[in-house]
C-alpha positions in Angstrom: 24.0 -195.5 30.3 26.6 -192.8 30.0 29.0 -192.9 27.1 32.6 -192.0 28.0 35.2 -191.4 25.3 38.5 -192.4 26.5 40.4 -191.7 23.2 42.9 -188.8 23.0 40.6 -186.5 21.0 42.2 -183.3 22.3 45.6 -184.3 20.7 43.8 -185.1 17.5 42.1 -181.7 17.5 45.4 -180.0 18.2 47.1 -181.7 15.3 44.2 -180.8 13.1 44.5 -177.1 14.0 48.2 -177.3 13.5 47.7 -178.7 10.0 45.2 -176.0 9.2 47.6 -173.3 10.5 50.5 -174.5 8.4 48.3 -174.7 5.3 47.0 -171.2 5.8 50.6 -170.1 6.5 51.8 -171.7 3.2 49.0 -170.1 1.2 49.8 -166.7 2.7 53.5 -167.2 1.8 52.6 -168.2 -1.7 50.2 -165.3 -2.0 52.8 -162.8 -0.7 55.3 -164.3 -3.1 53.0 -163.9 -6.0 52.1 -160.4 -5.0 55.8 -159.6 -4.8 56.4 -161.0 -8.2 53.5 -158.9 -9.7 54.8 -155.8 -8.0 58.4 -156.4 -9.2 57.2 -157.1 -12.7 55.1 -153.9 -12.7 57.9 -151.7 -11.5 60.4 -153.4 -13.8 58.2 -152.5 -16.7 57.9 -148.9 -15.4 61.7 -148.6 -15.0 62.3 -150.2 -18.4 59.8 -147.8 -20.1 61.4 -144.8 -18.4 64.8 -145.9 -19.5 63.6 -146.3 -23.1 62.1 -142.8 -22.9 65.3 -141.4 -21.4 67.3 -143.1 -24.3 64.9 -141.6 -26.8 65.1 -138.1 -25.2 68.9 -138.4 -25.2 68.9 -139.3 -28.9 66.7 -136.4 -29.7 68.9 -134.1 -27.6 71.9 -135.2 -29.6 70.0 -134.5 -32.8 69.0 -131.0 -31.5 72.7 -130.4 -30.5 73.8 -131.3 -34.0 71.1 -129.0 -35.4 72.2 -126.2 -33.1 75.8 -126.7 -34.2 74.6 -126.5 -37.9 72.7 -123.3 -37.0 75.7 -121.8 -35.3 77.8 -122.7 -38.3 75.3 -121.1 -40.7 75.1 -118.0 -38.4 78.8 -117.6 -38.5 78.8 -118.0 -42.3 76.0 -115.5 -42.5 78.0 -113.0 -40.4 81.1 -113.5 -42.6 79.0 -113.0 -45.7 77.4 -109.9 -44.2 80.8 -108.5 -43.2 82.1 -109.2 -46.8 79.0 -107.6 -48.2 79.5 -104.5 -46.0 83.1 -104.2 -47.1 82.0 -104.5 -50.8 79.3 -101.9 -50.3 81.8 -99.6 -48.7 84.3 -100.1 -51.5 81.5 -99.6 -54.1 80.4 -96.4 -52.3 84.0 -95.0 -52.1 85.4 -96.3 -55.4 85.3 -92.9 -57.0 86.5 -91.1 -53.8 90.2 -91.2 -54.7 89.6 -90.0 -58.2 87.6 -87.0 -57.1 90.0 -86.4 -54.2 93.1 -86.2 -56.4 91.2 -84.1 -58.9 90.2 -81.7 -56.1 93.8 -81.7 -54.9 95.0 -80.7 -58.3 92.3 -78.0 -58.8 92.8 -76.4 -55.3 96.6 -76.0 -55.4 97.4 -72.3 -56.0 100.5 -71.0 -57.8 103.6 -70.9 -55.7 102.7 -74.0 -53.6 103.9 -77.6 -54.0 102.8 -80.7 -52.2 105.6 -83.1 -51.2 103.7 -85.8 -49.2 100.2 -87.2 -48.6 99.2 -89.5 -45.7 95.8 -90.8 -44.9 94.8 -92.2 -41.4 91.2 -93.1 -41.3 89.2 -90.1 -42.4 92.1 -87.6 -41.8 94.3 -86.7 -44.7 97.7 -85.0 -43.9 99.1 -82.8 -46.6 102.8 -81.7 -46.5 104.4 -79.3 -48.9 106.4 -76.1 -49.5 105.2 -72.6 -50.4 106.4 -69.2 -51.2 104.5 -67.3 -48.4 101.9 -67.7 -45.8 99.2 -66.1 -48.0 99.6 -69.1 -50.4 98.8 -71.5 -47.6 95.7 -69.4 -46.6 94.4 -69.4 -50.2 95.1 -73.2 -50.3 93.1 -73.8 -47.1 90.2 -71.7 -48.5 90.3 -73.8 -51.7 90.2 -77.0 -49.7 87.3 -75.8 -47.7 85.2 -75.1 -50.8 86.4 -78.2 -52.8 83.5 -80.4 -51.5 85.7 -83.4 -51.0 87.7 -82.1 -48.0 86.5 -80.3 -44.9 87.8 -78.6 -41.8 91.4 -77.8 -42.9 93.7 -77.3 -40.0 97.2 -75.9 -40.3 99.5 -77.9 -38.0 103.0 -76.6 -39.0 104.3 -73.7 -41.1 107.9 -72.7 -40.7 110.7 -71.2 -42.8 113.6 -73.6 -43.7 116.7 -73.4 -45.7 115.6 -73.7 -49.3 119.0 -75.1 -50.3 118.8 -78.1 -48.0 116.5 -80.9 -47.1 115.7 -82.2 -43.7 118.8 -84.5 -43.6 121.1 -81.6 -44.6 121.7 -82.6 -48.2 121.1 -80.4 -51.2 117.6 -80.9 -52.5 117.1 -82.6 -55.9 114.6 -80.3 -57.4 115.3 -76.6 -58.2 111.7 -75.4 -58.0 111.2 -76.9 -54.6 114.4 -75.3 -53.4 113.0 -71.9 -54.2 110.1 -72.3 -51.8 111.3 -71.4 -48.3 108.3 -72.3 -46.2 107.3 -75.8 -45.1 103.7 -76.5 -44.0 101.6 -79.3 -42.8 97.8 -79.2 -43.2 95.3 -81.8 -42.0 91.8 -82.1 -43.6 88.9 -84.4 -42.9 87.4 -86.6 -45.6 83.6 -86.5 -45.4 81.4 -89.5 -45.7 80.1 -90.6 -49.1 76.7 -89.1 -48.5 78.2 -85.8 -47.5 80.5 -85.8 -50.5 77.6 -86.4 -52.9 75.4 -83.8 -51.1 78.2 -81.2 -51.2 79.2 -81.8 -54.8 76.7 -80.7 -57.5 76.2 -82.9 -60.6 77.0 -86.2 -58.8 74.9 -89.3 -58.4 74.6 -91.3 -55.2 77.5 -93.6 -56.3 79.8 -90.6 -57.0 79.5 -90.7 -60.8 78.8 -87.6 -62.8 75.1 -86.9 -63.3 73.9 -86.3 -66.9 71.4 -83.4 -67.2 68.0 -84.4 -68.4 67.4 -83.1 -72.0 63.7 -82.3 -71.4 64.7 -79.5 -69.0 65.9 -77.3 -72.0 63.0 -78.0 -74.3 60.4 -75.9 -72.5 62.8 -72.9 -72.4 63.5 -73.0 -76.2 59.9 -73.8 -77.2 58.3 -71.0 -75.1 59.0 -68.0 -77.4 58.4 -70.1 -80.6 55.0 -71.4 -79.3 53.9 -67.8 -78.8 55.2 -66.5 -82.2 52.9 -68.5 -84.5 49.8 -68.1 -82.2 49.9 -64.2 -82.2 49.5 -63.6 -86.0 46.5 -66.0 -86.0 44.5 -63.4 -83.9 45.3 -60.3 -85.9 45.7 -61.5 -89.5 43.5 -63.2 -92.0 43.0 -67.0 -92.1 45.8 -67.5 -94.6 48.4 -66.0 -92.3 48.7 -69.0 -89.9 49.5 -71.3 -92.8 52.8 -69.5 -93.5 54.9 -70.8 -90.6 56.5 -74.2 -90.7 54.6 -77.3 -89.4 54.6 -78.2 -85.7 57.1 -80.9 -86.3 59.8 -78.4 -87.1 59.4 -75.4 -84.8 63.0 -74.5 -84.9 63.0 -73.1 -88.5 59.5 -71.4 -88.3 60.5 -68.0 -86.9 63.8 -67.7 -89.0 62.5 -68.9 -92.4 59.0 -67.3 -92.5 58.7 -64.2 -90.3 55.3 -62.5 -89.9 54.6 -59.9 -92.7 54.6 -56.3 -91.7 51.5 -54.1 -92.3 51.6 -50.5 -93.7 50.7 -49.2 -90.2 54.1 -50.5 -88.9 57.0 -48.5 -90.2 59.5 -49.7 -87.6 59.0 -53.4 -88.3 61.9 -53.8 -90.8 64.4 -52.3 -88.4 63.3 -54.8 -85.6 63.6 -57.8 -87.9 66.3 -60.1 -86.6 69.2 -61.2 -88.9 68.8 -64.8 -90.1 70.7 -67.4 -88.0 71.8 -70.9 -88.9 69.9 -73.9 -87.6 70.7 -74.9 -84.0 71.1 -71.3 -82.8 67.5 -70.8 -81.7 68.5 -70.7 -78.0 70.6 -67.5 -78.8 67.7 -65.6 -80.4 66.1 -63.1 -78.1 62.3 -63.5 -77.7 61.8 -59.7 -78.3 62.9 -60.0 -82.0 60.0 -62.4 -82.7 57.4 -60.4 -80.7 58.1 -57.0 -82.3 56.3 -57.6 -85.7 53.5 -59.4 -84.0 52.7 -56.5 -81.8 52.7 -54.2 -84.8 50.2 -56.4 -86.6 47.8 -56.3 -83.7 48.0 -52.4 -83.7 
């Protein structure tokens, strides 16, 4: 016999499917929410880490800025010290310039010429004065050119003025200046320190006076004396070389013990030099010591 189900099974199946759909929908919503939370947490961590790195970099940048400021401050201090050192070196190099300059001014002024004013502008020195004639100014300019401390003298003004009055029309205070009718203005150039030292003999690099070396004179004075004792040793007996003074006192050897003359030399006494005091060996001519020696060899 056929079995017929009269219950509403279709409605039950529909409800079952609806329950399954809602369950799957809830699980999908929960999974999506969890995935969103994971993604948000991940990006939050990334943003937080990046912000920490940015904060660290900003702190390091501030430190570098402070170091740069300190370096700039040290560089500025270094520039100031170098500028001060340069000024000190220039003053050290030119400390004796004024001394030598005024000494040269005094030595180069000829007779009949008087300086009334000096003015320096950089490396140009302006000299104003009065003179008796134009020839005095020419001689003065030649002296300045050869002084070694001033170069390129240029005559700017030379004119004849009333010797009894100054520029303002009043009578001059000095009688010797009144007697000089010509007024002149000369400009000279002050050379650099290296040029001054190179153009002035006997000066060191700092402008001080150089001291001559004493060994330079010793070979000149010892040359004739060294030859005098050696010559008798070749032409006389063995006892003749022992007569001169020891090597420690070569100054008195030629003057105290001259070489003895032989009978074959009649002109030896006439050529004998007069005795000289100690310290005068540089003034003795070398021919006076060589004359008896040549006679002994003959």
